[in-house]
N, C-alpha and C positions, 0 to 999 in steps of 0.2 A: 504495500500501499503505501503510495507514494502523498507528500502533503508539501505543501507551499511553505514549507522551513530550508526543507534542502533541494527543491527548484526554484529557483527565480524565478517571478514575472507570470508563476501559473498560481490563480484565484482557486481556491477551493470549491466546488459547486454544492449549492445547497437548496433545497427544494423543500416546500411543505406541501402535504395532502390534504386533497377534500376525498370523500368518497362520494361516487356518485349514485352507485345501486351495489347494495349489499347483498350477501346470500344468494348470488344467481343459480339457478338451476341447470344452466350451460352458459360457455363463455368462450369464444373462439376470435372474432372480428369487430376490429373497430374502427373507425373512419371519424375525422373531424369536418366540420363544413359549417355555414352559416345557413343552417336551413327554412328557416322563417325573416331572412333577410332584415334583421331588427340591428345587426351592426355586433353583435357578439357571435362566436364560433360555438355550435352546439357538438355533442358528439351522436351518433348512432352505431349502434352495435347488435351483437345476438352470438348463438352457440349452433351449433351442428343438429341436433336433436330437435328441440322444439317446434321448429318452423316460425318463430314470430321475431319480426325485427321490430326494433323499439327506439326511438331518437330522445335525449334527454336535452332539455330546453336550458339554456344558460339563459340568467347565473344560478337560480335555484335548481336547475337539475332535475325539474317536473319530467318524469315517464311518459312518453306517447307512444302508442302502438302505430307502427307503419301500415305490416302486414301481418297475417297470420295464414296458418296450412300453406306453407313452403317448403315441398321436400327437401331438406340437408343443404341449406344454404351454406358457401362456402366464401370464396372471395367475393371482393366489392371494389365498389369505386363510387365516383360520382360525379354528374357534367347536367349543366343547362340545356336540356337535349331538345324540350319546348322552346327554349328563346325567350323566355318570360322571367329571365330575371332571379328564378330560384332553381337550386342544385337538385336535380333528380338523382335517387339511388338506382346504381346497375349492380345486379346480383348474378352468380350462375350458381346451380344448384343440382341435385341430383345426381351426385359425384360416384355414388357407391351402392351394388347392389344389395341381396340380403345378407349376406355376409358380414357386411360393416366394414372392409378394410380395402387399403391401396389393392389389394391382389385381387380385388372383386368389384371392378368400374360397370356401372351401370351403363350397356351399351345403347340403350335409349335416352339413358340423361346425357349431362353436361350441358345442359340449357342455361341460356343467358335471357332473364328480364330487364328491362328498364321499368322502373316502379315513379310513376308522376306523381311530383309534387304539387298538392294542389293548390300553391300558393297562400295567396291572403288567409283562404280558409283553411291550413293546415292544422289550426289547432283545436277543431271543433270537434275532434274523436272519429272521423269517418277513415274507413282504409284508405289508403293509395292503392291507385287504379294500375294493374298490370300490364305489361307490353311486350310480347315474345319479341327477341331478339334474333336466336338461332341457336346451334348446338354442334358441339364433337364431344364425342366420348373421353371421359376423364377433365373434362375441364377445372382447374382449381384455383386460376388468378386471371384477372383481366385488369386492364390498364385503360383508361378513355383517354382523348388527346386528340391531338393533329399530328399525324407521325408521317405523311404523304403530301399532305398541303394544308391550308390554312382555311376552309369554305365549310366544310361536313366533320362534324366529330366522327372518331373513327375509335373503334374498342380492339383492341390488340389481346387475344383469348391464348390462351397457355396452360393446357392439359398436364397432369401429371402421371397419367397412366395411361397405355393403350390399352384395349381389348384384347391382343394376342399375349401382352407378359407387362408386368411389373415394369421392366426397365427396357421396352422397344422404343424404338424413336418413336417422335412424337411430331404431330402438324401445329406450328405455329400460322394461327389463323387471322384474318383481318377483317371485320363487321364495319361497314360505312355506312352512315345514317339517309336513309332514302329521302327522297323528296317530301313525303307527306308519313312524318313518322305517325300519325293516328291511324291511315288506313293501311298502310304497309303490313303484310302477314310476317314478314320476316325480312332481315338486313341482309343485303349481299354479301357474301363472304368468300373472300380470297385466301388460298393457303400459301404463305409466303416462305415459309419452310416447311420441309416435311422429310428430312434426312441428317440433321445434324445436331438433335438435340433430346438427350431422354431426363425421363424424372425432375421435370422442370419443377420448382420448390418456390422459388424467390423471383419477384419480377418487377422491379422500383423504375416507373416513369421521371424522366429529368429533362428539364429543357434547359438550354445553353449549352450542352454539350458538344452540340455538333459546330464546328467552325464556320463561321459566315451565314448561318443557317438559323432560324428561331422554330423549329421545328422541334417536335417532342420527341425522345428517344427513349429508350429501355435499355437496362443491365439486368441479365439474366443471372439465376443461381440453377444449376443443373450438373446431373452428371460428369460434363465436360470441365467442370468448373465455374470462374466468371466468365461471362461474355457480354462485351456491347454490342446491342444491335440497334443498326438505323438506317433510316431511308437516304441513300446520294441523289438528291434532287437531278445533281449534272450529270450524272450517270444512269438516271430512271432505274434503281435497282437496291435492294437491301444488300448491308455490310455486314457482317461480324469480324468481330475484333474480341480475341482472347486474352484477356488480361491474366487468367491464369488456370493452374488446373487443379486447383483446391487440394481438399487433405486425401491423400493416398494408400497412406499407412494403414487404417483399419480396413480395408476391404476384404481380405481374406477371412477377417473374424466376423462382421459385420454384414456385409456385401453391399454397403452402402460407401461411394466415393463421392469425391468434386463439391460443390458447395450447396449450401440448405437458403441462405439468404445474405444478402449486400447491401451496400448504399456506397455511393461516390462522395467523399468529400474535398471540400476546395481550402485549401491553403494560398492565400494574399489572393492574385489575380487570376492563379490557377485552377479552374473550373474543374477541372478532373487530376485531382493533386492524387489521389490514392483511393482504393475502394477498400471498405472494413467487410470481415465474413464472417457468418458462422458455418465450419464446415465439419462434418460433410451432411447431409439432408439429417434433419432434427439434430444435429451435432452438438459435440460437448468442446471442439477448437475454435479460439477465435483469432482471426490473421489479419493481417495488411498487406495489402499491394501496394508498392508505394515504386515511382519511375527513378530510375537513375538516370540524373541529368534532366533536362528541361524538355521541353519539345511536346507535340502532339500525341494523343493516346494511341494512335493507329502505328505510329513510327515508335514510342517509347519502348525501352528496355524495362521490362517490369519485374519487381524481386518480392518475394513473400518472405514475412515474418512471421512467424508463430508469436502470439503473445499471451493467450492463456488456455488451460485446458483443463474444462470444469467438470470433473470426474470422471466415472469410467461409461462405457456403452452398458444400457440396460439389457435385459431379457432379448428385446428385440432388435439390438441393436443400435440405440437411437441414444442421445445425450440430451441436456435441457433446453439449447438454444432454439429461438423460433425466429428473432426479428433485430434487424440493426437498422439503426436512422441515425444519418448525418445532418448536422444544424450547428449554426453559431449562438450556441448557449450564451456565453461570457461576453459577446459583443466585440470580441476582440479582431473580427476580421477574418478570422481560421474557424473552419467548422471541425467542432468536436463529433464524437458517435458514440451513441448509447447503443446497448445489447439487451434485449430481453430475455429471462430464461422462466421457462414454464417450472422446474421444482424436478423431482422434490427437493427441500431444505437440506443442506445451505445452498444447493446450485438453484436459487430462485432470486426473481427478482431484477432490477437493472443496475449495470453496471457502467460509468460514466469513463471516457476514455478521453486523455486530452494530448494532441502530439506535441512533442517537446523538441526532437531533432527529427524531422520527415524522412530527411535523407539518408537516415541510419533506423528509421523504421521504432523511434524510440517514442512511447506515450507514457503517459501516468495515468492511472487508474483510482477510481473511488464508486463504491456501492452507495447507488441513493435512492435504492428502493428494495425492500424486502420481499413484496408482495409477488406469487403467480402472474406471468404476463403472456398471453399468446401472442398479442399485437399492441403498438406502439403507436399514439397519433400524435402529430404537434402540431401546435399553435397558439396565439398569445391570446389566452382565454380573458384575460380582463383588460385588455387594449392599453397595455403598459408599455407596448416595445421590448418585450421580452418573449423569447420563445418558451412555453411550458409545452409538459408532455401529458399524455393521457395513458392508462393503461387498462387491458381488460384480461381477466386471469382464462387460464387455459383448463378447460374443465368439458372434456370428451368422455361421456359415460362409454364403460366397456373400452375406453384406452387408456387416458391420463385425466384423473379428476382432481383438480386443486382442493385444497382444502380452504374453506373461507373464501369463495371465490366473488369477486367485486371486479366493478369500474371505478378506476381511483384518478382523479387529477391530480396531476403534482405540480404547482406553481414555483417558477424560476424566483428565487429570493437571492441569487449572486450578486453579492456587493458591489455597489461603486459601479452598476447599470443604471 
C-alpha cells in the first residue's frame, strides 16, 4: 500500500458513500445517465434473474420500475434514439438456455431492445415501451455510438459465446438506426468481423482515440487479449490493433486466457497512454499495458506489467475481477483507474491506481471501497466538478451471490479539488 508520505505529489483518494439500494435480490449491471433531464445524473441497474430494470432518481434515489418480465437482461447502454432529448435504455437479453451457464447459450436469444424513455411523463409509474432491434446468439455486451458516421446511432454487439462452443469464434455485429425507429421491425445488421475474436467479455466505447476523427471506437477484452477496434474512414474498413495478448499462464489449469475487462487511460495530452486490464475472463490479475516512447497506438511498442494478483482461481477457474474504469478523479490532468472485484472477501471492493511513472509501469494503490462490485458507473452526481462513482454488487443465483448486495454511490472528497 502506497501513501503520499513516501511518494511526493500524490494525493490520497477519499470517497464517502451513500447507499442507493440495499438488500438486492439480484445484481449485475449499472449505468449513470440523466434520465429525467433535470440536470442531475441518475443511475439505472438490474440483475440477471428477476427481469426487472429500475432507475434511481438523484438526489433522493427514489426507485422507479422501467420494465419487468424481460428474460435475463445482461449488458446495456443508453442513447437518445427518439431524438427528444431523453436517453433511452438499450439492453441485450436471453443469453443462456435452461442450464443457465456460458456453456448453454440460447440459440434463439441474444436479443437487443431499445426501451423508450417516456420523457416528461417518466415519473408517472408507467412501464416504458420496448422496441426490438435484432439478435445474435450469445449477445453479452453492446455499445451505442457513432462508429462509422455521425448521422445515425449505431449499436455494436458483442457475443460472449457461440452455439458451437464456449470458445468458438464470434461475430461482431453492427446495427444501424432505421429511418423510422417506431415502425421498424428490426434494425439492419452488418457482421463486421467473424473470425478474430473468442469469448468477448469487456467492451468499452471511447471517443477521441482515432487520430483526426471524432468517431467512437471500442476497446475489447477477449481470449485474444486487449484489442482496439475502430473504423478507418479514409480506407472505409474496420481496423484491429492488438495491444497485448493478456494472461496466458493460467490456461492449462483454468481453460481461460487473454483479458476480461479493460479501459484506456490518458496521461497529459496522450489520450491513449495506457490500458489497464483485469485478466483473464473473470480474472484475478491486474495488468497495465504502456507504450515505450511516444507515438500513435497503431505503431507503438506496447509492454505489459503485472500489478497485482487477487487470490487464486476458484473451482470454476475464475477470479474476482469484473470491471476497469479510467477517469481523472484527482483533477490533475492524468487519468487514474479503478477496478471492481466481486468477492469473496478479502478480494472484493474497489481499488484505485495512480500512475507514478507511466514509462516504467509504476502505480500507487489504495482500497477505496469494500462492497462487492459487478459494475461501476462514473458521473458527477452532485454537480461539483468532481468525478464520483457508483457500484452494484455481483449477485447472480447459482453462480456467485454477494453478501449484503447493494447499489452504492461513492462521492469524491479528494482534497484540493
